[in-house]
DSSP file (Angstrom, degrees, kcal/mol; ACC not computed):
  #  RESIDUE AA STRUCTURE BP1 BP2  ACC     N-H-->O    O-->H-N    N-H-->O    O-->H-N    TCO  KAPPA ALPHA  PHI   PSI    X-CA   Y-CA   Z-CA
    1    1 A M              0   0    0      0, 0.0     2,-0.7     0, 0.0    53,-0.1   0.000 360.0 360.0 360.0 122.8    6.9  -24.3    2.5
    2    2 A N        +     0   0    0      2,-0.0     2,-0.3     0, 0.0     0, 0.0  -0.908 360.0 158.8-112.2 109.4    5.6  -25.3    5.8
    3    3 A I        -     0   0    0     -2,-0.7     2,-0.5     2,-0.0    74,-0.0  -0.951  35.8-129.5-127.4 151.1    6.5  -23.0    8.8
    4    4 A N        -     0   0    0     -2,-0.3    -2,-0.0     1,-0.1     0, 0.0  -0.865  18.4-174.4 -99.2 126.8    4.8  -22.6   12.1
    5    5 A L        +     0   0    0     -2,-0.5    -1,-0.1     4,-0.1    36,-0.0  -0.247  27.5 144.5-117.7  45.3    4.0  -19.0   13.1
    6    6 A N  S  > S-     0   0    0      1,-0.1     4,-2.7     4,-0.0     5,-0.2  -0.276  70.7 -90.4 -70.3 172.7    2.8  -19.4   16.6
    7    7 A S  H  > S+     0   0    0      1,-0.2     4,-1.9     2,-0.2     5,-0.1   0.839 127.2  51.1 -59.5 -35.6    3.7  -16.5   18.9
    8    8 A T  H  > S+     0   0    0      2,-0.2     4,-1.7     1,-0.2    -1,-0.2   0.932 112.5  45.5 -66.9 -45.2    7.0  -18.2   20.1
    9    9 A D  H  > S+     0   0    0      2,-0.2     4,-2.4     1,-0.2    -2,-0.2   0.892 110.2  54.2 -66.2 -39.4    8.1  -18.8   16.5
   10   10 A R  H  X S+     0   0    0     -4,-2.7     4,-2.7     1,-0.2    -1,-0.2   0.927 107.8  50.6 -59.3 -43.9    7.2  -15.3   15.4
   11   11 A E  H  X S+     0   0    0     -4,-1.9     4,-2.5    -5,-0.2    -1,-0.2   0.874 108.7  51.8 -62.4 -36.9    9.3  -13.9   18.2
   12   12 A K  H  X S+     0   0    0     -4,-1.7     4,-2.2     2,-0.2    -1,-0.2   0.907 110.6  48.0 -66.1 -41.3   12.3  -16.1   17.1
   13   13 A Y  H  X S+     0   0    0     -4,-2.4     4,-2.2     2,-0.2    -2,-0.2   0.937 113.4  47.3 -63.6 -46.0   12.0  -14.8   13.6
   14   14 A Y  H  X S+     0   0    0     -4,-2.7     4,-2.5     1,-0.2    -2,-0.2   0.908 111.9  50.1 -63.1 -40.7   11.8  -11.2   14.7
   15   15 A Q  H  X S+     0   0    0     -4,-2.5     4,-2.7     1,-0.2    -1,-0.2   0.891 108.4  53.2 -65.4 -38.2   14.8  -11.6   17.1
   16   16 A L  H  X S+     0   0    0     -4,-2.2     4,-2.3     2,-0.2    -1,-0.2   0.925 110.7  47.1 -59.7 -44.9   16.7  -13.2   14.2
   17   17 A A  H  X S+     0   0    0     -4,-2.2     4,-2.7     2,-0.2    -2,-0.2   0.903 111.8  50.2 -64.4 -41.9   16.0  -10.1   12.0
   18   18 A I  H  X S+     0   0    0     -4,-2.5     4,-2.5     2,-0.2    -2,-0.2   0.923 110.5  50.0 -62.6 -44.1   16.9   -7.7   14.9
   19   19 A D  H  X S+     0   0    0     -4,-2.7     4,-0.6     1,-0.2    -2,-0.2   0.917 112.7  46.4 -61.3 -43.5   20.2   -9.6   15.4
   20   20 A C  H >< S+     0   0    0     -4,-2.3     3,-0.9     1,-0.2     4,-0.3   0.909 111.7  51.4 -65.9 -41.4   21.0   -9.4   11.7
   21   21 A F  H >< S+     0   0    0     -4,-2.7     3,-1.6     1,-0.2    -2,-0.2   0.913 106.9  53.5 -60.9 -42.4   20.1   -5.7   11.5
   22   22 A Q  H 3< S+     0   0    0     -4,-2.5    -1,-0.2     1,-0.3    -2,-0.2   0.638 102.0  60.7 -70.3 -12.4   22.3   -4.9   14.5
   23   23 A N  T << S+     0   0    0     -3,-0.9    -1,-0.3    -4,-0.6    -2,-0.2   0.490  78.8 110.1 -90.3  -4.3   25.3   -6.6   12.7
   24   24 A I  S <  S-     0   0    0     -3,-1.6    -3,-0.0    -4,-0.3    -4,-0.0  -0.495  85.1-102.9 -69.3 139.7   25.1   -4.2    9.7
   25   25 A D    >   -     0   0    0     -2,-0.2     3,-2.6     1,-0.2     4,-0.4  -0.495  25.9-138.0 -61.8 120.6   28.0   -1.8    9.6
   26   26 A P  G >  S+     0   0    0      0, 0.0     3,-0.8     0, 0.0    -1,-0.2   0.679  99.3  71.9 -59.5 -16.1   26.7    1.6   11.0
   27   27 A K  G 3  S+     0   0    0      1,-0.2    -2,-0.1     5,-0.0    -3,-0.0   0.681  83.1  71.7 -70.8 -15.3   28.6    3.4    8.2
   28   28 A V  G <  S+     0   0    0     -3,-2.6     2,-0.3     1,-0.0    -1,-0.2   0.820 107.7  29.2 -69.7 -30.5   26.0    2.0    5.8
   29   29 A Y  S <  S-     0   0    0     -3,-0.8     3,-0.1    -4,-0.4    -1,-0.0  -0.886  85.8-113.9-130.2 162.2   23.4    4.3    7.1
   30   30 A E  S    S+     0   0    0     -2,-0.3     2,-0.4     1,-0.2    -1,-0.1   0.889  96.2  19.9 -65.9 -45.4   23.5    7.8    8.7
   31   31 A N        -     0   0    0      1,-0.1    -1,-0.2     2,-0.0    -4,-0.0  -0.982  53.8-165.4-136.0 123.3   22.4    7.1   12.3
   32   32 A S        +     0   0    0     -2,-0.4     2,-1.3    -3,-0.1    -1,-0.1   0.437  65.3  99.1 -87.6   1.3   22.4    3.7   14.0
   33   33 A M        +     0   0    0      2,-0.0     2,-0.3    30,-0.0    -1,-0.1  -0.681  52.4 148.2 -93.4  86.8   20.1    4.8   16.9
   34   34 A F        -     0   0    0     -2,-1.3     2,-0.5    29,-0.1    29,-0.2  -0.848  50.6-127.5-115.7 151.2   16.7    3.5   15.8
   35   35 A E  E     -A   62   0A   0     27,-2.9    27,-2.7    -2,-0.3     2,-0.5  -0.890  33.9-144.5 -87.9 129.7   13.7    2.2   17.6
   36   36 A I  E     -A   61   0A   0     -2,-0.5     2,-0.5    25,-0.2    25,-0.2  -0.869  15.9-169.7-104.9 125.4   13.0   -1.1   16.0
   37   37 A V  E     -A   60   0A   0     23,-2.7    23,-3.1    -2,-0.5     2,-0.4  -0.961  24.2-127.4-116.4 124.6    9.4   -2.2   15.5
   38   38 A S  E     +A   59   0A   0     -2,-0.5    21,-0.2    21,-0.2     3,-0.1  -0.571  37.4 169.8 -67.9 124.1    8.5   -5.8   14.5
   39   39 A K  E     -     0   0A   0     19,-2.3     2,-0.3    -2,-0.4    20,-0.2   0.866  43.9 -23.6-109.8 -54.2    6.2   -5.2   11.5
   40   40 A S  E     -A   58   0A   0     18,-1.5    18,-3.0     2,-0.0     2,-0.4  -0.998  34.3-147.0-161.4 158.8    5.4   -8.4    9.6
   41   41 A I  E     +A   57   0A   0     -2,-0.3     2,-0.3    16,-0.2    16,-0.2  -0.999  29.0 174.0-129.8 128.3    6.4  -12.0    8.6
   42   42 A S  E     -A   56   0A   0     14,-2.7    14,-3.3    -2,-0.4     2,-0.6  -0.933  30.9-129.5-133.6 155.0    5.4  -13.2    5.1
   43   43 A I  E     -A   55   0A   0     -2,-0.3     2,-0.5    12,-0.2    12,-0.2  -0.937  24.3-148.1-103.5 121.2    6.1  -16.3    3.0
   44   44 A L  E     +A   54   0A   0     10,-2.8    10,-1.6    -2,-0.6     3,-0.1  -0.783  21.9 172.9 -90.8 127.6    7.3  -15.3   -0.5
   45   45 A I  S    S+     0   0    0     -2,-0.5     2,-0.4     1,-0.3    -1,-0.2   0.779  71.4  17.6 -99.5 -38.1    6.2  -17.8   -3.2
   46   46 A D        +     0   0    0      5,-0.1    -1,-0.3     6,-0.0     2,-0.3  -0.988  67.7 158.8-142.7 127.1    7.4  -15.9   -6.3
   47   47 A H        -     0   0    0     -2,-0.4     5,-0.2     3,-0.3    -3,-0.0  -0.995  39.8-129.2-149.5 146.6    9.9  -13.1   -6.5
   48   48 A D  S    S+     0   0    0     -2,-0.3    -1,-0.1     1,-0.2     0, 0.0   0.892 102.5   7.9 -65.8 -42.4   12.1  -11.7   -9.2
   49   49 A F  S    S+     0   0    0      2,-0.1    -1,-0.2     1,-0.0     0, 0.0   0.402 109.9  82.5-127.4   4.0   15.5  -11.7   -7.5
   50   50 A I  S    S-     0   0    0     33,-0.0    -3,-0.3     4,-0.0     2,-0.1  -0.942  83.7-114.3-107.8 128.6   15.0  -13.5   -4.1
   51   51 A P        -     0   0    0      0, 0.0    -7,-0.1     0, 0.0    -5,-0.1  -0.402  52.2-110.2 -59.6 130.8   15.1  -17.3   -4.2
   52   52 A T  S    S+     0   0    0     -5,-0.2    -7,-0.1    -2,-0.1     2,-0.1  -0.853  84.7  44.0-123.2 158.5   11.7  -18.6   -3.3
   53   53 A P  S    S+     0   0    0      0, 0.0     2,-0.3     0, 0.0    24,-0.2   0.522  83.5 130.5 -76.4 152.6   10.0  -20.0   -1.4
   54   54 A C  E     -A   44   0A   0    -10,-1.6   -10,-2.8    -2,-0.1     2,-0.5  -0.952  56.5 -99.7-157.2 174.2   11.3  -18.1    1.6
   55   55 A V  E     -AB  43  75A   0     20,-3.1    20,-2.2    -2,-0.3     2,-0.5  -0.893  26.5-156.5-105.9 131.5   10.3  -16.1    4.7
   56   56 A E  E     -AB  42  74A   0    -14,-3.3   -14,-2.7    -2,-0.5     2,-0.5  -0.942   6.7-167.3-107.7 123.6   10.4  -12.3    4.6
   57   57 A I  E     -AB  41  73A   0     16,-2.9    16,-2.5    -2,-0.5     2,-0.5  -0.955   7.3-160.0-112.0 124.8   10.7  -10.6    8.0
   58   58 A K  E     -AB  40  72A   0    -18,-3.0   -19,-2.3    -2,-0.5   -18,-1.5  -0.905   8.9-174.1-112.3 129.7   10.1   -6.9    8.0
   59   59 A L  E     -AB  38  71A   0     12,-2.9    12,-2.6    -2,-0.5     2,-0.4  -0.951  17.0-141.3-115.4 139.9   11.2   -4.5   10.7
   60   60 A E  E     -AB  37  70A   0    -23,-3.1   -23,-2.7    -2,-0.4     2,-0.5  -0.866  13.2-145.5-100.9 135.9   10.2   -0.8   10.8
   61   61 A L  E     -AB  36  69A   0      8,-2.9     7,-3.2    -2,-0.4     8,-1.3  -0.884  17.3-171.2-105.8 126.2   12.9    1.7   11.8
   62   62 A L  E     -AB  35  67A   0    -27,-2.7   -27,-2.9    -2,-0.5     2,-0.4  -0.905  12.9-173.1-119.0 145.0   11.8    4.8   13.8
   63   63 A K  E >  S- B   0  66A   0      3,-2.6     3,-1.3    -2,-0.4   -29,-0.1  -0.979  83.4  -9.5-134.3 121.6   13.6    7.9   14.8
   64   64 A D  T 3  S-     0   0    0     -2,-0.4     3,-0.1     1,-0.3    -1,-0.1   0.901 129.8 -58.3  54.2  43.3   11.9   10.4   17.1
   65   65 A Q  T 3  S+     0   0    0      1,-0.2     2,-0.4   -30,-0.0    -1,-0.3   0.638 116.2 113.9  62.9  18.6    8.6    8.4   16.6
   66   66 A K  E <  S-B   63   0A   0     -3,-1.3    -3,-2.6     0, 0.0     2,-0.2  -0.960  75.1-109.0-118.9 138.1    8.8    8.9   12.8
   67   67 A K  E     +B   62   0A   0     -2,-0.4    -5,-0.3    -5,-0.2     3,-0.1  -0.451  38.8 169.3 -65.3 127.5    9.4    6.2   10.3
   68   68 A T  E     -     0   0A   0     -7,-3.2     2,-0.3     1,-0.4    -6,-0.2   0.502  57.8 -43.0-115.6 -10.9   12.8    6.4    8.8
   69   69 A G  E     -B   61   0A   0     -8,-1.3    -8,-2.9     2,-0.0    -1,-0.4  -0.987  49.9-101.9 170.4-176.8   13.0    3.1    7.0
   70   70 A N  E     -BC  60  87A   0     17,-2.5    17,-3.1    -2,-0.3     2,-0.4  -0.978  15.3-152.7-134.8 147.6   12.5   -0.6    6.8
   71   71 A Y  E     -BC  59  86A   0    -12,-2.6   -12,-2.9    -2,-0.3     2,-0.4  -0.990  13.1-165.7-119.6 130.6   14.8   -3.6    7.2
   72   72 A F  E     -BC  58  85A   0     13,-3.1    13,-2.4    -2,-0.4     2,-0.4  -0.964   2.9-168.7-118.2 131.3   13.9   -6.8    5.4
   73   73 A L  E     -BC  57  84A   0    -16,-2.5   -16,-2.9    -2,-0.4     2,-0.5  -0.976   5.5-159.4-118.1 133.4   15.5  -10.2    6.2
   74   74 A Y  E     +BC  56  83A   0      9,-3.0     8,-2.8    -2,-0.4     9,-1.5  -0.959  18.6 168.0-114.6 124.4   14.9  -13.2    3.9
   75   75 A V  E     -BC  55  81A   0    -20,-2.2   -20,-3.1    -2,-0.5     6,-0.2  -0.916  30.0-119.3-132.2 157.9   15.6  -16.7    5.3
   76   76 A D    >   -     0   0    0      4,-2.1     3,-2.2    -2,-0.3   -22,-0.1  -0.223  49.5 -82.3 -85.3-175.4   14.8  -20.2    4.2
   77   77 A K  T 3  S+     0   0    0      1,-0.3    -1,-0.1   -24,-0.2   -23,-0.1   0.696 131.9  55.6 -64.7 -18.1   12.7  -22.7    6.0
   78   78 A N  T 3  S-     0   0    0      2,-0.1    -1,-0.3     3,-0.0     3,-0.1   0.245 119.5-110.2 -94.7  11.9   15.6  -23.5    8.3
   79   79 A K    <   +     0   0    0     -3,-2.2     2,-0.4     1,-0.2    -2,-0.1   0.782  68.7 150.5  63.2  30.0   16.0  -19.9    9.2
   80   80 A E        -     0   0    0      1,-0.1    -4,-2.1    -4,-0.0    -1,-0.2  -0.774  54.1 -96.0 -94.5 139.7   19.3  -19.7    7.2
   81   81 A F  E     +C   75   0A   0     -2,-0.4    -6,-0.2    -6,-0.2     3,-0.1  -0.203  47.6 160.9 -56.6 132.4   20.2  -16.3    5.7
   82   82 A I  E     -     0   0A   0     -8,-2.8     2,-0.3     1,-0.5    -7,-0.2   0.663  63.7 -37.2-112.7 -52.5   19.3  -15.7    2.1
   83   83 A D  E     -C   74   0A   0     -9,-1.5    -9,-3.0   -33,-0.0    -1,-0.5  -0.972  47.3-146.9-164.3 169.3   19.4  -11.9    1.7
   84   84 A E  E     -C   73   0A   0     -2,-0.3     2,-0.3   -11,-0.2   -11,-0.2  -0.976   5.6-162.9-145.6 158.1   18.7   -8.6    3.5
   85   85 A L  E     -C   72   0A   0    -13,-2.4   -13,-3.1    -2,-0.3     2,-0.5  -0.975   3.6-163.3-147.1 127.7   17.6   -5.2    2.4
   86   86 A L  E     -C   71   0A   0     -2,-0.3     2,-0.6   -15,-0.2   -15,-0.2  -0.965   9.6-172.5-112.7 119.9   17.7   -1.9    4.2
   87   87 A V  E      C   70   0A   0    -17,-3.1   -17,-2.5    -2,-0.5    -2,-0.0  -0.952 360.0 360.0-115.4 115.1   15.5    0.9    2.8
   88   88 A T              0   0    0     -2,-0.6    -1,-0.1   -19,-0.2   -17,-0.0   0.368 360.0 360.0-123.0 360.0   16.0    4.3    4.3
């Protein structure tokens, strides 16, 4: 999997993850008012239940400056949605 992770592309990946996170139904989690911190972008080569290779974008969710969870977005090389995971 060949992806370019220069600063512009990283920002596009993070913005894609933020947009997907903000589309989650707020009833899924207790409080939708989070500070969102861009945490990491990784390329997954082998995974048990996510089709690979793919890109994993991780956002950290903060409430009152304390970590309350993580949001993971999985996309293919064309930045098309594969899966997402919200851990609170």
